[in-house]
C-alpha positions, -999 to +999 in steps of 0.1 A: +202-162+173+178-176+147+208-191+128+222-207+160+188-220+169+184-235+134+219-251+136+215-265+171+180-280+165+193-295+132+158-291+117+169-271+087+191-279+058+225-262+055+217-236+029+189-222+049+211-218+080+239-204+059+215-178+046+203-169+082+240-163+092+248-144+060+218-120+065+232-111+099+266-102+084+250-082+057+228-063+081+256-057+107+289-061+089+308-049+119+293-072+145+319-097+157+294-124+167+277-125+133+310-129+115+323-155+140+292-178+139+291-176+101+327-188+099+322-214+125+292-228+106+311-229+073+338-248+092+313-272+106+298-281+072+331-281+053+338-319+057+303-328+047+301-306+016+335-316+003+336-353+015+369-344+032+386-338-002+412-310+003+409-301-034+374-288-030+380-271+003+400-241-009+370-219-016+353-226+017+386-221+036+388-187+021+354-178+034+361-192+068+395-174+071+378-141+058+350-142+084+371-153+113+395-124+105+366-100+103+352-112+137+387-105+152+387-071+136+357-061+156+365-077+190+383-103+210+355-123+225+363-154+204+400-149+198+411-182+213+387-201+189+390-179+158+428-172+157+441-207+161+415-222+137+420-195+111+458-200+111+455-238+111+432-239+081+455-215+061+487-232+070+474-268+066+458-260+032+491-244+021+510-276+031+484-297+013+489-278-019+526-282-017+522-319-010+500-323-041+525-304-062+553-327-051+532-357-059+526-341-093+488-339-090+484-302-083+456-285-102+456-248-111+425-242-091+440-252-058+470-230-064+448-201-072+427-207-041+459-207-021+471-174-034+436-159-027+437-172+009+472-158+012+460-124+001+431-126+026+456-134+054+479-106+043+449-083+045+442-095+080+478-090+089+475-053+081+440-049+097+445-068+130+465-056+159+499-073+167+488-084+202+460-105+186+486-125+167+507-127+198+481-149+214+489-176+188+526-169+186+537-204+195+516-217+167+531-193+142+566-200+152+561-238+151+553-235+114+583-215+102+595-244+081+564-242+060+569-260+027+552-233+006+573-202-001+542-180-007+528-190+027+561-185+044+563-149+030+530-140+046+539-159+078+572-139+079+553-107+076+530-115+105+558-127+128+580-096+119+550-074+126+546-089+161+583-087+166+583-050+159+555-043+183+567-066+211+605-073+205+611-082+242+584-109+244+588-122+209+625-127+213+621-150+243+594-169+226+614-173+194+647-184+212+640-221+210+636-219+172+666-195+167+689-219+185+674-250+169+697-279+160+678-281+127+695-258+101+664-250+081+645-239+111+674-217+123+677-201+088+640-194+086+641-178+120+671-156+110+653-146+078+624-133+100+648-114+123+665-099+092+631-087+080+624-072+113+657-054+113+651-041+078+619-025+091+636-010+122+673-007+122+677-002+160+666-038+166+699-052+152+719-045+184+691-059+206+688-091+186+726-095+186+728-090+224+698-114+230+715-140+209+748-137+228+729-139+261+711-171+250+744-187+240+759-180+274+728-192+292+730-224+272+766-228+283+755-224+319+727-250+315+751-275+300+781-269+322+791-304+335+793-306+373+808-334+394+783-353+416+793-338+449+796-301+442+766-280+452+777-245+443+793-226+414+803-190+412+794-166+384+827-147+387+847-179+384+828-203+362+807-180+340+829-149+337+818-142+301+781-142+309+786-118+338+809-096+316+784-096+288+755-083+309+776-057+326+788-041+293+779-004+292+762-007+259+743-040+265+707-038+254+678-037+278+665-073+279+633-082+298+635-107+326+611-134+313+584-136+340+550-150+334+534-116+342+551-099+312+549-127+287+512-134+284+493-106+267+462-092+283+432-086+261+412-053+261+381-055+283+360-035+259+348-047+225+361-034+192+395-038+176+414-016+201+446-013+180+461+010+206+456-015+234+485-020+258+489-058+260+515-057+288+504-031+314+524-049+342+557-038+357+587-046+335+620-055+350+651-056+328+682-077+333+709-058+352+733-085+363+735-118+382+741-127+419+774-146+422+761-178+437+749-206+413+732-234+432+733-269+418+701-288+426+702-324+436+679-340+410+691-362+382+698-336+355+716-313+379+697-281+371+712-249+383+695-221+402+705-186+395+694-151+407+690-123+382+692-087+393+664-066+379+665-030+369+639-024+396+665-034+423+648-067+430+662-102+426+645-128+405+653-165+407+654-188+377+662-225+372+684-235+342+674-270+332+696-292+309+687-324+291+649-317+292+627-306+263+606-278+279+584-272+249+556-293+263+558-275+296+557-242+278+526-251+257+509-264+288+515-232+307+498-213+278+469-237+282+467-232+319+467-194+314+437-198+291+419-218+317+427-191+342+411-165+319+380-187+318+380-191+356+382-154+360+353-147+337+330-172+354+311-158+384+310-191+404+347-197+400+356-161+406+337-161+439+358-191+450+390-176+436+397-207+416+429-206+395+460-225+385+494-213+397+514-207+365+551-197+360+572-188+330+589-216+310+613-205+283+628-233+261+662-222+249+666-250+223+653-286+220+669-298+252+675-269+276+656-240+290+649-217+319+620-218+343+608-191+366+614-203+402+583-207+424+593-192+457+582-204+492+572-238+482+579-273+495+571-307+479+545-329+494+569-358+500+594-335+517+568-321+540+555-356+550+589-372+554+599-344+578+568-349+599+571-387+600+608-385+610+599-362+639+575-388+652+600-415+647+578-435+623+596-429+590+601-459+567+635-460+550+638-469+514+654-502+524+624-512+545+600-501+518+617-523+492+611-553+514+573-546+512+571-543+474+551-573+463+557-590+429+531-581+403+517-616+404+509-614+442+472-619+450+451-588+453+440-596+489+477-596+499+483-562+483+453-548+500+463-562+534+498-547+532+484-514+521+459-512+549+474-530+578+511-523+573+516-491+553+486-470+562+486-480+598+523-472+601+517-437+585+488-420+602+477-387+584+501-359+595+497-333+567+472-313+587+500-305+610+519-286+584+490-263+580+488-257+618+525-249+620+528-228+589+496-208+595+495-204+633+465-179+636+430-192+629+421-169+601+452-176+580+449-213+588+413-215+576+420-195+544+451-216+537+431-248+540+404-235+517+430-225+492+446-259+494+412-277+488+403-255+459+437-254+441+440-292+445+405-295+430+412-273+399+444-290+391+430-325+397+402-318+371+424-301+345+451-329+350+424-356+345+410-340+313+445-336+298+459-369+310+486-354+331+508-382+346+539-384+367+522-367+397+545-380+425+552-362+458+581-342+443+560-327+415+532-314+438+544-284+458+526-264+485+530-226+490+539-218+525+523-183+522+489-192+509+486-230+513+480-234+476+489-264+456+514-258+428+521-285+401+554-286+383+569-307+355+544-313+328+564-337+306+540-366+309+508-356+291+478-371+272+480-404+291+452-425+305+454-414+341+434-419+372+430-393+399+447-403+432+439-387+466+459-403+494+449-404+530+470-374+540+455-353+512+419-362+521+425-358+559+440-324+555+409-311+538+392-311+571+365-331+589+344-334+557+373-347+536+364-345+499+328-334+506+322-296+506+348-273+492+368-299+472+338-314+455+322-281+447+354-267+432+358-298+411+322-294+398+326-257+390+359-265+371+345-294+351+313-275+343+333-245+331+356-267+310+326-283+294+310-249+287+343-236+272+349-269+253+352-253+219+379-227+227+398-251+248+397-278+221+408-254+194+439-245+214+446-281+223+443-292+187+469-268+175+492-281+203+487-316+194+494-310+157+524-289+165+551-304+144+578-295+169+567-314+199+565-351+202+535-356+225+534-394+227+565-414+236+573-440+209+567-476+220+596-494+235+618-510+209+607-486+182+631-460+171+621-424+175+600-409+147+625-399+121+624-361+120+629-346+086+656-319+080+632-294+093+627-313+125+590-316+120+571-347+129+537-358+121+518-365+153+500-397+144+483-401+177+470-366+178+436-377+165+431-403+192+443-378+219+418-352+207+391-378+207+399-390+243+399-354+256+366-347+239+351-377+254+363-368+289+348-334+285+315-349+276+316-371+308+323-404+289+339-429+313+363-455+297+379-485+312+405-504+292+394-484+261+358-495+264+331-469+270+311-476+301+275-465+298+262-431+289+280-398+295+277-386+331+264-353+344+289-329+359+280-341+394+281-378+385+314-374+367+330-357+397+315-383+421+329-411+399+364-395+398+366-388+436+354-423+444+380-438+421+407-415+435+401-426+471+394-463+465+418-484+485+413-513+461+430-492+434+455-474+456+469-507+469+478-517+434+500-487+427+538-488+427+550-481+463+577-456+452+548-432+444+537-433+480+500-443+477+500-449+515+512-414+523 
């Protein structure tokens, strides 16, 4: 505590603070907090001490990696801060050393430092439990094309260790890399699998079967369909897939559901090497239902039903021509937010959470998504209700009302208020009355609606989640909860939008009350947990496999090297934007407006902006700002 106090008041020079933290680790070498805060402080002073020169950082990085690892050995309280940061520092320093070697300016000291860091990480690899590395598995996998062979050897050992402990989960998480269109990435992945097989022979059959299954699923994703067919048959069109799974000797393969892919952490302190990270109920793939439904959207995704070994049926969507790696990383982030929401007393009392589902990329452009049952899209619900009342506007009529961009603002506002909004009185509340006929379920569904909309609005705002039209916002007809899908448009500058139907359905108080409180609790929590959320987001943004920002029109795509890795140039600005939003800084056209706002002020500003007709009337009509 004394050390933290000294650091936060900034009244003492670094060495004194360092000493305070070190004394703690000497007195209590097995206390996770002491080790964690020492590492964190080293990390904080590193840029200052070394004027950002990588050459001088090796020694410090070794300390940081050592103490973060020690903290993890004695507990998991800080795993989402320590693990990603520890791995990033090690992997980035390794890459830097290689870069210097290529440029011919490597010095012996840097290389020695790297091999010391490598041996520290190897030691952590044997001391830490595999489930701890599983929490950062996407990050490990994204760096399989590491330029340093020494680093790759250690990386391979870690991934193989995780694979041995959790082959079912790791296989699904590695699929996208195994089936990559970049040869080097594919080869590295196969090397890791070979290593795992060399450690446990029985895995060979499982890996072979899983690979064949993935190939057949990719064929199913990519099967061309003509525009008017709505159904295919497993027996007719995908005979081989059906036959493969029905083989007598086919390995047990886990059905990839969210509940069995995200590891749970032990509730008690200490290393808990024997901890069971997946206590849930496991269902293995037993076969497929015959019907394959083709969905109407542009890419023609296919909906399939998997028969589980538990006798239940599980629905999945196979999506072609869509890179699901962003969705997948975002789901991981949402799961982390849920962990924070569960820990916090205020949010637990309000049952705040985000609805998550499994997303499994199979390669760079296909994947499978766990189907969210009993949901309907907002636009679908409203269109149906308006049609019943005979006040539905067809696309043709709507197009006539679209004003040119140059039209005067007053005209846009007039059309929005007097034509569109008056033609479409709020009807969403009716869906709640019909779907939840008795008073108790109606009331709890409306509360769930307000709260879930609030959580996702705040998280979406902080992350810059765009493309939130009426088809991407679903509502659960069992609970009334709001479920967001399709997270391809991230890290943009977005505004919150609450249309008249959404506000009206929240009840007589509108956004006051439940909605506002849930927003405040969520923003406060994200501010408190800023450090662990940012450490996970930074690793995402620097993930060399995912292109977060779309290239400007007219520019060709970033050329990917043979490894398929890209340098995310904009990552720094994205990180900075998110940090500012978490501090309550409001920006307009890239200019900061005034001082950071309090939690309440921030939420008030966002709600005001979301419901402001002057802003809604300027939106593109296809998004339905009048709905």
